[in-house]
PDB file of N, CA, C and O in Angstrom:
ATOM      1  N   UNK A   1      -1.054   0.104   1.745  1.00  0.00           N
ATOM      2  CA  UNK A   1      -1.970  -0.466   1.534  1.00  0.00           C
ATOM      3  C   UNK A   1      -2.722  -0.140   0.111  1.00  0.00           C
ATOM      4  O   UNK A   1      -3.180   0.943  -0.251  1.00  0.00           O
ATOM      5  N   UNK A   2      -2.715  -1.352  -0.567  1.00  0.00           N
ATOM      6  CA  UNK A   2      -3.377  -0.892  -2.011  1.00  0.00           C
ATOM      7  C   UNK A   2      -4.865  -1.574  -1.852  1.00  0.00           C
ATOM      8  O   UNK A   2      -5.027  -2.737  -1.485  1.00  0.00           O
ATOM      9  N   UNK A   3      -5.859  -0.719  -2.168  1.00  0.00           N
ATOM     10  CA  UNK A   3      -7.187  -0.933  -2.305  1.00  0.00           C
ATOM     11  C   UNK A   3      -7.807  -1.045  -3.661  1.00  0.00           C
ATOM     12  O   UNK A   3      -7.365  -0.437  -4.637  1.00  0.00           O
ATOM     13  N   UNK A   4      -8.861  -1.852  -3.695  1.00  0.00           N
ATOM     14  CA  UNK A   4      -9.427  -1.869  -4.955  1.00  0.00           C
ATOM     15  C   UNK A   4     -10.194  -0.464  -5.117  1.00  0.00           C
ATOM     16  O   UNK A   4     -10.437   0.225  -4.126  1.00  0.00           O
ATOM     17  N   UNK A   5     -10.525  -0.111  -6.287  1.00  0.00           N
ATOM     18  CA  UNK A   5     -11.034   1.260  -6.587  1.00  0.00           C
ATOM     19  C   UNK A   5     -12.325   1.429  -6.005  1.00  0.00           C
ATOM     20  O   UNK A   5     -12.752   2.556  -5.754  1.00  0.00           O
ATOM     21  N   UNK A   6     -13.160   0.102  -5.705  1.00  0.00           N
ATOM     22  CA  UNK A   6     -14.348   0.292  -5.350  1.00  0.00           C
ATOM     23  C   UNK A   6     -14.654   0.184  -3.749  1.00  0.00           C
ATOM     24  O   UNK A   6     -15.777  -0.007  -3.283  1.00  0.00           O
ATOM     25  N   UNK A   7     -13.672   0.310  -3.128  1.00  0.00           N
ATOM     26  CA  UNK A   7     -13.697   0.219  -1.423  1.00  0.00           C
ATOM     27  C   UNK A   7     -14.152   1.676  -1.063  1.00  0.00           C
ATOM     28  O   UNK A   7     -13.755   2.672  -1.668  1.00  0.00           O
ATOM     29  N   UNK A   8     -15.028   1.689  -0.011  1.00  0.00           N
ATOM     30  CA  UNK A   8     -15.395   2.947   0.415  1.00  0.00           C
ATOM     31  C   UNK A   8     -14.321   3.710   1.181  1.00  0.00           C
ATOM     32  O   UNK A   8     -13.354   2.982   1.403  1.00  0.00           O
ATOM     33  N   UNK A   9     -14.191   4.895   1.635  1.00  0.00           N
ATOM     34  CA  UNK A   9     -13.324   5.609   2.378  1.00  0.00           C
ATOM     35  C   UNK A   9     -13.650   5.024   4.012  1.00  0.00           C
ATOM     36  O   UNK A   9     -12.772   4.963   4.872  1.00  0.00           O
ATOM     37  N   UNK A  10     -14.721   4.722   4.177  1.00  0.00           N
ATOM     38  CA  UNK A  10     -14.825   3.929   5.852  1.00  0.00           C
ATOM     39  C   UNK A  10     -14.281   2.529   5.816  1.00  0.00           C
ATOM     40  O   UNK A  10     -13.835   1.954   6.809  1.00  0.00           O
ATOM     41  N   UNK A  11     -14.340   2.054   4.691  1.00  0.00           N
ATOM     42  CA  UNK A  11     -13.825   0.628   4.820  1.00  0.00           C
ATOM     43  C   UNK A  11     -12.231   0.753   4.930  1.00  0.00           C
ATOM     44  O   UNK A  11     -11.580   0.085   5.734  1.00  0.00           O
ATOM     45  N   UNK A  12     -11.748   1.547   4.164  1.00  0.00           N
ATOM     46  CA  UNK A  12     -10.279   1.814   4.058  1.00  0.00           C
ATOM     47  C   UNK A  12      -9.878   2.258   5.213  1.00  0.00           C
ATOM     48  O   UNK A  12      -8.792   1.822   5.595  1.00  0.00           O
ATOM     49  N   UNK A  13     -10.557   3.169   6.045  1.00  0.00           N
ATOM     50  CA  UNK A  13     -10.168   3.656   7.413  1.00  0.00           C
ATOM     51  C   UNK A  13     -10.293   2.430   8.321  1.00  0.00           C
ATOM     52  O   UNK A  13      -9.283   2.180   8.979  1.00  0.00           O
ATOM     53  N   UNK A  14     -11.218   1.718   8.459  1.00  0.00           N
ATOM     54  CA  UNK A  14     -11.314   0.895   9.193  1.00  0.00           C
ATOM     55  C   UNK A  14     -10.392  -0.476   9.266  1.00  0.00           C
ATOM     56  O   UNK A  14     -10.124  -1.117  10.282  1.00  0.00           O
ATOM     57  N   UNK A  15     -10.021  -0.722   8.036  1.00  0.00           N
ATOM     58  CA  UNK A  15      -8.818  -1.588   7.687  1.00  0.00           C
ATOM     59  C   UNK A  15      -7.503  -1.038   7.937  1.00  0.00           C
ATOM     60  O   UNK A  15      -6.710  -1.823   8.457  1.00  0.00           O
ATOM     61  N   UNK A  16      -7.124   0.037   7.707  1.00  0.00           N
ATOM     62  CA  UNK A  16      -5.884   0.843   8.100  1.00  0.00           C
ATOM     63  C   UNK A  16      -5.756   0.940   9.703  1.00  0.00           C
ATOM     64  O   UNK A  16      -4.695   0.910  10.326  1.00  0.00           O
ATOM     65  N   UNK A  17      -6.981   1.056  10.217  1.00  0.00           N
ATOM     66  CA  UNK A  17      -6.615   1.259  11.631  1.00  0.00           C
ATOM     67  C   UNK A  17      -6.454  -0.104  12.231  1.00  0.00           C
ATOM     68  O   UNK A  17      -5.715  -0.274  13.201  1.00  0.00           O
ATOM     69  N   UNK A  18      -7.058  -0.977  11.732  1.00  0.00           N
ATOM     70  CA  UNK A  18      -6.764  -2.404  12.346  1.00  0.00           C
ATOM     71  C   UNK A  18      -5.486  -2.970  12.206  1.00  0.00           C
ATOM     72  O   UNK A  18      -4.916  -3.589  13.104  1.00  0.00           O
ATOM     73  N   UNK A  19      -4.921  -2.709  10.809  1.00  0.00           N
ATOM     74  CA  UNK A  19      -3.492  -2.954  10.711  1.00  0.00           C
ATOM     75  C   UNK A  19      -2.557  -2.477  11.632  1.00  0.00           C
ATOM     76  O   UNK A  19      -1.756  -3.146  12.284  1.00  0.00           O
ATOM     77  N   UNK A  20      -2.758  -0.992  11.637  1.00  0.00           N
ATOM     78  CA  UNK A  20      -1.959  -0.202  12.508  1.00  0.00           C
ATOM     79  C   UNK A  20      -1.999  -0.683  14.013  1.00  0.00           C
ATOM     80  O   UNK A  20      -0.971  -0.729  14.688  1.00  0.00           O
ATOM     81  N   UNK A  21      -3.110  -1.002  14.452  1.00  0.00           N
ATOM     82  CA  UNK A  21      -3.209  -1.712  15.940  1.00  0.00           C
ATOM     83  C   UNK A  21      -2.540  -2.923  16.108  1.00  0.00           C
ATOM     84  O   UNK A  21      -1.729  -3.219  16.986  1.00  0.00           O
ATOM     85  N   UNK A  22      -3.082  -3.794  14.909  1.00  0.00           N
ATOM     86  CA  UNK A  22      -2.337  -5.047  15.048  1.00  0.00           C
ATOM     87  C   UNK A  22      -0.946  -5.238  15.093  1.00  0.00           C
ATOM     88  O   UNK A  22      -0.411  -6.027  15.872  1.00  0.00           O
ATOM     89  N   UNK A  23      -0.221  -4.397  14.117  1.00  0.00           N
ATOM     90  CA  UNK A  23       1.129  -4.485  14.037  1.00  0.00           C
ATOM     91  C   UNK A  23       1.815  -4.212  15.370  1.00  0.00           C
ATOM     92  O   UNK A  23       2.705  -4.911  15.855  1.00  0.00           O
ATOM     93  N   UNK A  24       1.262  -3.050  15.931  1.00  0.00           N
ATOM     94  CA  UNK A  24       1.874  -2.324  17.249  1.00  0.00           C
ATOM     95  C   UNK A  24       1.580  -3.436  18.289  1.00  0.00           C
ATOM     96  O   UNK A  24       2.477  -3.819  19.040  1.00  0.00           O
ATOM     97  N   UNK A  25       0.411  -3.922  18.335  1.00  0.00           N
ATOM     98  CA  UNK A  25       0.285  -4.919  19.386  1.00  0.00           C
ATOM     99  C   UNK A  25       1.242  -5.909  19.189  1.00  0.00           C
ATOM    100  O   UNK A  25       2.003  -6.075  20.143  1.00  0.00           O
ATOM    101  N   UNK A  26       1.442  -6.736  18.040  1.00  0.00           N
ATOM    102  CA  UNK A  26       2.143  -7.969  17.731  1.00  0.00           C
ATOM    103  C   UNK A  26       3.767  -7.793  17.984  1.00  0.00           C
ATOM    104  O   UNK A  26       4.508  -8.636  18.491  1.00  0.00           O
ATOM    105  N   UNK A  27       4.158  -6.377  17.462  1.00  0.00           N
ATOM    106  CA  UNK A  27       5.479  -6.149  17.333  1.00  0.00           C
ATOM    107  C   UNK A  27       6.148  -5.108  18.475  1.00  0.00           C
ATOM    108  O   UNK A  27       7.354  -4.999  18.694  1.00  0.00           O
ATOM    109  N   UNK A  28       5.156  -4.433  19.092  1.00  0.00           N
ATOM    110  CA  UNK A  28       5.635  -3.236  19.902  1.00  0.00           C
ATOM    111  C   UNK A  28       5.968  -1.933  18.936  1.00  0.00           C
ATOM    112  O   UNK A  28       6.026  -0.836  19.491  1.00  0.00           O
ATOM    113  N   UNK A  29       6.137  -1.999  17.849  1.00  0.00           N
ATOM    114  CA  UNK A  29       6.803  -0.974  16.976  1.00  0.00           C
ATOM    115  C   UNK A  29       5.541  -0.367  16.410  1.00  0.00           C
ATOM    116  O   UNK A  29       4.543  -1.044  16.160  1.00  0.00           O
ATOM    117  N   UNK A  30       5.642   1.210  16.180  1.00  0.00           N
ATOM    118  CA  UNK A  30       4.725   1.771  15.461  1.00  0.00           C
ATOM    119  C   UNK A  30       4.576   1.279  13.892  1.00  0.00           C
ATOM    120  O   UNK A  30       5.324   0.540  13.251  1.00  0.00           O
ATOM    121  N   UNK A  31       3.622   1.794  13.579  1.00  0.00           N
ATOM    122  CA  UNK A  31       3.134   1.225  12.096  1.00  0.00           C
ATOM    123  C   UNK A  31       2.605   2.635  11.346  1.00  0.00           C
ATOM    124  O   UNK A  31       2.024   3.517  11.979  1.00  0.00           O
ATOM    125  N   UNK A  32       2.842   2.709  10.138  1.00  0.00           N
ATOM    126  CA  UNK A  32       2.348   3.713   9.397  1.00  0.00           C
ATOM    127  C   UNK A  32       1.859   2.854   8.094  1.00  0.00           C
ATOM    128  O   UNK A  32       2.437   1.931   7.519  1.00  0.00           O
ATOM    129  N   UNK A  33       0.745   3.397   7.855  1.00  0.00           N
ATOM    130  CA  UNK A  33      -0.201   2.848   6.673  1.00  0.00           C
ATOM    131  C   UNK A  33      -0.292   3.810   5.613  1.00  0.00           C
ATOM    132  O   UNK A  33      -0.852   4.895   5.768  1.00  0.00           O
ATOM    133  N   UNK A  34       0.323   3.389   4.380  1.00  0.00           N
ATOM    134  CA  UNK A  34       0.183   4.479   3.077  1.00  0.00           C
ATOM    135  C   UNK A  34      -0.958   3.758   2.552  1.00  0.00           C
ATOM    136  O   UNK A  34      -0.900   2.538   2.399  1.00  0.00           O
ATOM    137  N   UNK A  35      -2.105   4.503   2.234  1.00  0.00           N
ATOM    138  CA  UNK A  35      -3.163   3.622   1.528  1.00  0.00           C
ATOM    139  C   UNK A  35      -3.338   4.448   0.222  1.00  0.00           C
ATOM    140  O   UNK A  35      -3.232   5.674   0.253  1.00  0.00           O
ATOM    141  N   UNK A  36      -3.626   3.722  -1.011  1.00  0.00           N
ATOM    142  CA  UNK A  36      -3.790   4.130  -2.152  1.00  0.00           C
ATOM    143  C   UNK A  36      -4.827   3.023  -3.081  1.00  0.00           C
ATOM    144  O   UNK A  36      -4.938   1.829  -2.803  1.00  0.00           O
ATOM    145  N   UNK A  37      -5.463   3.640  -4.106  1.00  0.00           N
ATOM    146  CA  UNK A  37      -6.279   2.827  -4.975  1.00  0.00           C
ATOM    147  C   UNK A  37      -5.548   2.398  -5.861  1.00  0.00           C
ATOM    148  O   UNK A  37      -4.526   3.052  -6.068  1.00  0.00           O
ATOM    149  N   UNK A  38      -5.798   1.124  -6.728  1.00  0.00           N
ATOM    150  CA  UNK A  38      -5.262   0.936  -8.068  1.00  0.00           C
ATOM    151  C   UNK A  38      -4.964   1.623  -9.061  1.00  0.00           C
ATOM    152  O   UNK A  38      -3.960   1.532  -9.767  1.00  0.00           O
ATOM    153  N   UNK A  39      -6.220   2.645  -9.174  1.00  0.00           N
ATOM    154  CA  UNK A  39      -5.822   3.599 -10.235  1.00  0.00           C
ATOM    155  C   UNK A  39      -4.905   4.596  -9.572  1.00  0.00           C
ATOM    156  O   UNK A  39      -4.007   4.936 -10.343  1.00  0.00           O
ATOM    157  N   UNK A  40      -4.856   5.046  -8.646  1.00  0.00           N
ATOM    158  CA  UNK A  40      -3.800   6.066  -8.095  1.00  0.00           C
ATOM    159  C   UNK A  40      -2.255   5.419  -8.208  1.00  0.00           C
ATOM    160  O   UNK A  40      -1.275   6.057  -8.591  1.00  0.00           O
ATOM    161  N   UNK A  41      -2.254   4.281  -7.870  1.00  0.00           N
ATOM    162  CA  UNK A  41      -0.796   3.407  -8.079  1.00  0.00           C
ATOM    163  C   UNK A  41      -0.577   3.875  -9.749  1.00  0.00           C
ATOM    164  O   UNK A  41       0.259   4.721 -10.067  1.00  0.00           O
ATOM    165  N   UNK A  42      -1.293   3.316 -10.546  1.00  0.00           N
ATOM    166  CA  UNK A  42      -0.941   3.478 -11.849  1.00  0.00           C
ATOM    167  C   UNK A  42      -0.546   4.707 -12.172  1.00  0.00           C
ATOM    168  O   UNK A  42       0.522   4.869 -12.763  1.00  0.00           O
ATOM    169  N   UNK A  43      -1.530   5.987 -11.755  1.00  0.00           N
ATOM    170  CA  UNK A  43      -0.911   7.361 -11.950  1.00  0.00           C
ATOM    171  C   UNK A  43       0.337   7.643 -11.578  1.00  0.00           C
ATOM    172  O   UNK A  43       1.110   8.310 -12.265  1.00  0.00           O
ATOM    173  N   UNK A  44       0.667   7.034 -10.204  1.00  0.00           N
ATOM    174  CA  UNK A  44       2.152   7.339  -9.560  1.00  0.00           C
ATOM    175  C   UNK A  44       3.177   6.960 -10.533  1.00  0.00           C
ATOM    176  O   UNK A  44       4.028   7.789 -10.856  1.00  0.00           O
ATOM    177  N   UNK A  45       3.171   5.623 -11.097  1.00  0.00           N
ATOM    178  CA  UNK A  45       3.811   4.753 -11.628  1.00  0.00           C
ATOM    179  C   UNK A  45       4.294   5.649 -13.104  1.00  0.00           C
ATOM    180  O   UNK A  45       5.425   5.887 -13.526  1.00  0.00           O
ATOM    181  N   UNK A  46       3.023   5.993 -13.628  1.00  0.00           N
ATOM    182  CA  UNK A  46       3.201   6.903 -14.718  1.00  0.00           C
ATOM    183  C   UNK A  46       3.926   8.105 -14.792  1.00  0.00           C
ATOM    184  O   UNK A  46       4.626   8.473 -15.736  1.00  0.00           O
ATOM    185  N   UNK A  47       3.697   8.741 -13.650  1.00  0.00           N
ATOM    186  CA  UNK A  47       4.325  10.027 -13.163  1.00  0.00           C
ATOM    187  C   UNK A  47       5.703   9.792 -12.819  1.00  0.00           C
ATOM    188  O   UNK A  47       6.294  10.853 -12.615  1.00  0.00           O
ATOM    189  N   UNK A  48       6.392   8.798 -12.689  1.00  0.00           N
ATOM    190  CA  UNK A  48       7.672   8.376 -12.122  1.00  0.00           C
ATOM    191  C   UNK A  48       7.917   9.153 -10.661  1.00  0.00           C
ATOM    192  O   UNK A  48       8.873   9.876 -10.382  1.00  0.00           O
ATOM    193  N   UNK A  49       6.789   8.800  -9.813  1.00  0.00           N
ATOM    194  CA  UNK A  49       6.887   9.396  -8.540  1.00  0.00           C
ATOM    195  C   UNK A  49       7.936   8.912  -7.787  1.00  0.00           C
ATOM    196  O   UNK A  49       8.149   7.707  -7.918  1.00  0.00           O
ATOM    197  N   UNK A  50       8.792   9.650  -6.881  1.00  0.00           N
ATOM    198  CA  UNK A  50       9.962   9.044  -6.252  1.00  0.00           C
ATOM    199  C   UNK A  50       9.329   7.905  -5.221  1.00  0.00           C
ATOM    200  O   UNK A  50       9.974   6.903  -4.914  1.00  0.00           O
ATOM    201  N   UNK A  51       8.035   8.167  -4.739  1.00  0.00           N
ATOM    202  CA  UNK A  51       7.701   7.210  -3.816  1.00  0.00           C
ATOM    203  C   UNK A  51       7.484   5.633  -4.461  1.00  0.00           C
ATOM    204  O   UNK A  51       7.379   4.665  -3.708  1.00  0.00           O
ATOM    205  N   UNK A  52       7.436   5.516  -5.798  1.00  0.00           N
ATOM    206  CA  UNK A  52       7.333   4.170  -6.329  1.00  0.00           C
ATOM    207  C   UNK A  52       8.688   3.562  -6.173  1.00  0.00           C
ATOM    208  O   UNK A  52       8.808   2.426  -5.715  1.00  0.00           O
ATOM    209  N   UNK A  53       9.706   4.282  -6.540  1.00  0.00           N
ATOM    210  CA  UNK A  53      10.983   3.602  -6.429  1.00  0.00           C
ATOM    211  C   UNK A  53      11.306   3.485  -4.701  1.00  0.00           C
ATOM    212  O   UNK A  53      12.088   2.601  -4.350  1.00  0.00           O
ATOM    213  N   UNK A  54      10.806   4.221  -3.841  1.00  0.00           N
ATOM    214  CA  UNK A  54      10.872   3.726  -2.508  1.00  0.00           C
ATOM    215  C   UNK A  54      10.209   2.433  -2.210  1.00  0.00           C
ATOM    216  O   UNK A  54      10.743   1.596  -1.483  1.00  0.00           O
ATOM    217  N   UNK A  55       8.958   2.248  -2.809  1.00  0.00           N
ATOM    218  CA  UNK A  55       8.411   1.002  -2.631  1.00  0.00           C
ATOM    219  C   UNK A  55       8.943  -0.336  -3.153  1.00  0.00           C
ATOM    220  O   UNK A  55       8.869  -1.419  -2.572  1.00  0.00           O
ATOM    221  N   UNK A  56       9.543  -0.056  -4.460  1.00  0.00           N
ATOM    222  CA  UNK A  56      10.216  -1.165  -5.040  1.00  0.00           C
ATOM    223  C   UNK A  56      11.383  -1.543  -4.235  1.00  0.00           C
ATOM    224  O   UNK A  56      11.658  -2.742  -4.189  1.00  0.00           O
ATOM    225  N   UNK A  57      12.086  -0.733  -3.614  1.00  0.00           N
ATOM    226  CA  UNK A  57      13.363  -1.056  -2.706  1.00  0.00           C
ATOM    227  C   UNK A  57      12.899  -1.499  -1.249  1.00  0.00           C
ATOM    228  O   UNK A  57      13.682  -2.189  -0.595  1.00  0.00           O
ATOM    229  N   UNK A  58      11.797  -1.179  -0.761  1.00  0.00           N
ATOM    230  CA  UNK A  58      11.535  -1.236   0.701  1.00  0.00           C
ATOM    231  C   UNK A  58      10.187  -1.913   1.123  1.00  0.00           C
ATOM    232  O   UNK A  58       9.892  -2.179   2.288  1.00  0.00           O
ATOM    233  N   UNK A  59       9.561  -2.108   0.241  1.00  0.00           N
ATOM    234  CA  UNK A  59       7.989  -2.432   0.530  1.00  0.00           C
ATOM    235  C   UNK A  59       7.973  -3.791   1.122  1.00  0.00           C
ATOM    236  O   UNK A  59       8.814  -4.594   0.718  1.00  0.00           O
ATOM    237  N   UNK A  60       7.244  -4.096   1.898  1.00  0.00           N
ATOM    238  CA  UNK A  60       6.919  -5.395   2.586  1.00  0.00           C
ATOM    239  C   UNK A  60       5.365  -5.672   2.413  1.00  0.00           C
ATOM    240  O   UNK A  60       4.467  -4.972   2.880  1.00  0.00           O
ATOM    241  N   UNK A  61       5.209  -6.881   1.616  1.00  0.00           N
ATOM    242  CA  UNK A  61       3.933  -7.380   1.442  1.00  0.00           C
ATOM    243  C   UNK A  61       3.487  -8.072   2.537  1.00  0.00           C
ATOM    244  O   UNK A  61       4.317  -8.856   2.995  1.00  0.00           O
ATOM    245  N   UNK A  62       2.274  -8.013   3.178  1.00  0.00           N
ATOM    246  CA  UNK A  62       1.706  -8.623   4.526  1.00  0.00           C
ATOM    247  C   UNK A  62       0.820  -9.803   3.925  1.00  0.00           C
ATOM    248  O   UNK A  62       0.826 -10.969   4.320  1.00  0.00           O
ATOM    249  N   UNK A  63       0.024  -9.245   2.846  1.00  0.00           N
ATOM    250  CA  UNK A  63      -1.078  -9.950   2.310  1.00  0.00           C
ATOM    251  C   UNK A  63      -1.416  -9.585   1.178  1.00  0.00           C
ATOM    252  O   UNK A  63      -1.409  -8.366   1.009  1.00  0.00           O
ATOM    253  N   UNK A  64      -1.826 -10.452   0.009  1.00  0.00           N
ATOM    254  CA  UNK A  64      -2.357 -10.165  -1.162  1.00  0.00           C
ATOM    255  C   UNK A  64      -1.121 -10.173  -2.125  1.00  0.00           C
ATOM    256  O   UNK A  64      -0.048 -10.669  -1.781  1.00  0.00           O
ATOM    257  N   UNK A  65      -1.335  -9.577  -3.395  1.00  0.00           N
ATOM    258  CA  UNK A  65      -0.456  -9.702  -4.420  1.00  0.00           C
ATOM    259  C   UNK A  65       0.866  -8.835  -3.972  1.00  0.00           C
ATOM    260  O   UNK A  65       0.845  -7.801  -3.305  1.00  0.00           O
ATOM    261  N   UNK A  66       1.999  -9.492  -4.490  1.00  0.00           N
ATOM    262  CA  UNK A  66       3.206  -8.920  -4.103  1.00  0.00           C
ATOM    263  C   UNK A  66       3.195  -7.248  -4.660  1.00  0.00           C
ATOM    264  O   UNK A  66       2.730  -7.105  -5.791  1.00  0.00           O
ATOM    265  N   UNK A  67       3.623  -6.119  -4.020  1.00  0.00           N
ATOM    266  CA  UNK A  67       3.556  -4.952  -4.682  1.00  0.00           C
ATOM    267  C   UNK A  67       4.628  -4.637  -5.702  1.00  0.00           C
ATOM    268  O   UNK A  67       4.410  -3.853  -6.626  1.00  0.00           O
ATOM    269  N   UNK A  68       5.805  -5.261  -5.528  1.00  0.00           N
ATOM    270  CA  UNK A  68       6.732  -5.193  -6.447  1.00  0.00           C
ATOM    271  C   UNK A  68       6.424  -5.554  -7.731  1.00  0.00           C
ATOM    272  O   UNK A  68       6.829  -4.940  -8.718  1.00  0.00           O
ATOM    273  N   UNK A  69       5.446  -6.908  -7.772  1.00  0.00           N
ATOM    274  CA  UNK A  69       5.105  -7.323  -9.081  1.00  0.00           C
ATOM    275  C   UNK A  69       4.124  -6.711  -9.759  1.00  0.00           C
ATOM    276  O   UNK A  69       3.921  -6.783 -10.971  1.00  0.00           O
ATOM    277  N   UNK A  70       3.321  -5.908  -8.691  1.00  0.00           N
ATOM    278  CA  UNK A  70       2.172  -5.080  -9.509  1.00  0.00           C
ATOM    279  C   UNK A  70       2.863  -3.667 -10.249  1.00  0.00           C
ATOM    280  O   UNK A  70       2.554  -3.269 -11.372  1.00  0.00           O
ATOM    281  N   UNK A  71       3.738  -3.104  -9.455  1.00  0.00           N
ATOM    282  CA  UNK A  71       4.610  -1.932  -9.703  1.00  0.00           C
ATOM    283  C   UNK A  71       5.340  -2.417 -11.171  1.00  0.00           C
ATOM    284  O   UNK A  71       5.417  -1.674 -12.150  1.00  0.00           O
ATOM    285  N   UNK A  72       5.752  -3.526 -11.131  1.00  0.00           N
ATOM    286  CA  UNK A  72       6.433  -3.868 -12.559  1.00  0.00           C
ATOM    287  C   UNK A  72       5.350  -4.526 -13.541  1.00  0.00           C
ATOM    288  O   UNK A  72       5.750  -4.921 -14.636  1.00  0.00           O
ATOM    289  N   UNK A  73       4.138  -4.648 -13.237  1.00  0.00           N
ATOM    290  CA  UNK A  73       3.383  -4.995 -14.256  1.00  0.00           C
ATOM    291  C   UNK A  73       2.953  -3.698 -14.922  1.00  0.00           C
ATOM    292  O   UNK A  73       2.715  -3.701 -16.130  1.00  0.00           O
ATOM    293  N   UNK A  74       2.835  -2.517 -14.151  1.00  0.00           N
ATOM    294  CA  UNK A  74       2.521  -1.313 -14.519  1.00  0.00           C
ATOM    295  C   UNK A  74       3.476  -0.595 -15.047  1.00  0.00           C
ATOM    296  O   UNK A  74       3.137   0.518 -15.449  1.00  0.00           O
ATOM    297  N   UNK A  75       4.973  -1.014 -15.210  1.00  0.00           N
ATOM    298  CA  UNK A  75       5.835  -0.321 -15.743  1.00  0.00           C
ATOM    299  C   UNK A  75       6.854   0.380 -14.832  1.00  0.00           C
ATOM    300  O   UNK A  75       7.678   1.195 -15.249  1.00  0.00           O
ATOM    301  N   UNK A  76       6.758   0.084 -13.856  1.00  0.00           N
ATOM    302  CA  UNK A  76       7.842   0.760 -12.918  1.00  0.00           C
ATOM    303  C   UNK A  76       9.075  -0.012 -12.970  1.00  0.00           C
ATOM    304  O   UNK A  76      10.052   0.341 -12.310  1.00  0.00           O
TER     305      UNK A  76
END
């Protein structure tokens, strides 16, 4: 879950819990949410973090801008 830099930790936690509960209720499958800010995403792309490659290959966008496009915009 990519969040704007000005979102509070409480807001992030509330949203992540809502997503997790919703996915599990709708699909019956466990769901893990990985949260990071836009600034942190840029840092990971610049560091060539292996997680970025994983997101390019496996991420599923549920809502909002496509993560692959954002990663490519930042040089991934």
